[in-house]
C-alpha positions, 0 to 999 in steps of 0.5 A: 320688449322687441321681437328680437329680444323675445326670441332671444329670451325665450327661443334657444336655437340650439335646442330647436336644432337638437329636436330637429335633429332627434326627430330627423333621426327617428324619420331615417330610422322609419325610412329604413324600416319601411324600405326593409318591410317592402323589400323582405316582408310580406305586405298587405294590399294597403301597402301595395298601393304604396308610393314613395313620393306620397310617403315622404312628402305628404306624410314624413315631411308634413309630419316633421314640420308639425312636430318640430314646430309643435315641440319648439313652442313646448320647449318655450313653455317648459322654459317658463315652467322652470322659471315659475317653479311649478310643482312637478305634479303639475308639469307632468300632467300638463306634458301628459295632456300635451303628448296626446294633444300632439297626435290629435293636432297632427291628424286634424292638420293632416285631414284638413290639408287633404281636403284643401289639397283635393287629395280626398273629397270632403263627402268621402271624409270618414271621422271614424277612420280618422279617429282610428288613425289617431288611436293607432299611434297614440302610444307611439306619439306619447313615446316620441313627445316624452322622448323629446321632453327629456331631451328639453329638460336635460339641455335646460338642466345642463345649461343651468349647471354650466351657468352656475358654475360659471357664476360661481367661478366669476364670484370666487374671482371677483371676491378675490379681486375685491380683497386685494384691490381693497388691500392695495388701496389701503396699504397705499403709502399715504394710508399707512403712513397717516395711520402709523403716524396717528398711532405714533402720536397716540403712543405719547397721548394715549398709549391704550388707544394706540394699542387698540388702533394696532390691533384694529389694523391687524384685524382688518388686514387679517379679515382681508387676506385670510377670511370671507372666502365665502361670497356671502357672510352674515350681516353680523359678521360683516358689521365686525369687519366694518367695525375695524375699518371705522375705528381706524378711520375715526382715529385719523379723522378725529372729530371731523367725522362722525359715523352713526349706525342704525341697524335692525338687530332682527336681520343680523343673521341675514346673508349679505355680500362679503366686503360690501359696506366698507367700500361704500363708506370708503367712497362716501368719506372720500368723495364727502369731504371738501373745502365747504364740507370739512365736517362729515357726518355719515349714516349707515342704516340696514332695515327691512323693506318690502321683503328686501334687505335694505342698506343705506349709506348717507352723508351731509358732504359734497353732492355728486355731479355725475349720474348713477351710471356715469359713476359706475363706468368711472369707479372700479370699486363701485362697478366691482360692487354692482357686478357681484350683486348682479351675479349673486341676484341676477336683476332682483336687486337695487343699487343706486348713488344719488344726491339726497332729496333736500340737497344736503349729501349723498346717499347710497341704497342697496336692496337685496333678497333676504 
């Protein structure tokens, strides 16, 4: 991973600016306080030797750079804590330790800088005095640290809420588009003509089967139009919707199409993206038929693999001549499936269309978290 991608992944510059702005505000309040005390309040001998340049450059500026740099590292660590889902007891314990550590680091760096810059002689360095200075402000460092931690967690929390709302809105839009595109695809004249023509033929040959086909067409269109407003439904529901489509397709293709299902029944209550199987099978049928492949066999398998729910649709039809990436760019329906999977599971899914290893057909594999 490149340096730029690492920065993009772990460093949020808006958050860094927010932390820097907060601590700048704290320093401005401190400057006003010191100015007021110098003007209106009695000061002791130590403050009588006060120098504004010493205070602003060697104290505030030095302290500002250290604190902002330190809190940037803390912000990066906090993001990793959130991604790792550490328990809150552990997170609070770590931050309590870091709140004490920040004062110690500031003190050590300040003493080292003073010795290197010649501001104090190493022989005159007083360890007890340095420890006392650290203890003197330990409560202030604690409060400042946790104030900035509150800013960090609030920032990440609000950002996660916005991203979740954006994903939810996008998923709803994609689901509606999927149903409408599916409906538009299925309502093309040739589809309705072929289906209605099959029904008309069946009316004379097998009236009961004609009625069943009409019922399947009605139920299938009803599911697309009015049901499945949820982004995910149970596998059992998805298979029920699929069955309406397969019944219609089987009437159209008669003995030239055979579809076998191999479903692990223990997974029937698992959640899957709504309207997932139908476009995959439709794609398999559409591209599987050719002059050399007039009898198509499609196997639909749903099983568990490495704590993932795996869906495999394979046929014995025409091989694909394009890579999976090229197919994603070419097919609107396939790209829509991939986009929906990405929004639901981010990078925790697998989706690929490829030729079978034996060279006899094409397989589509999807793996999603259970």
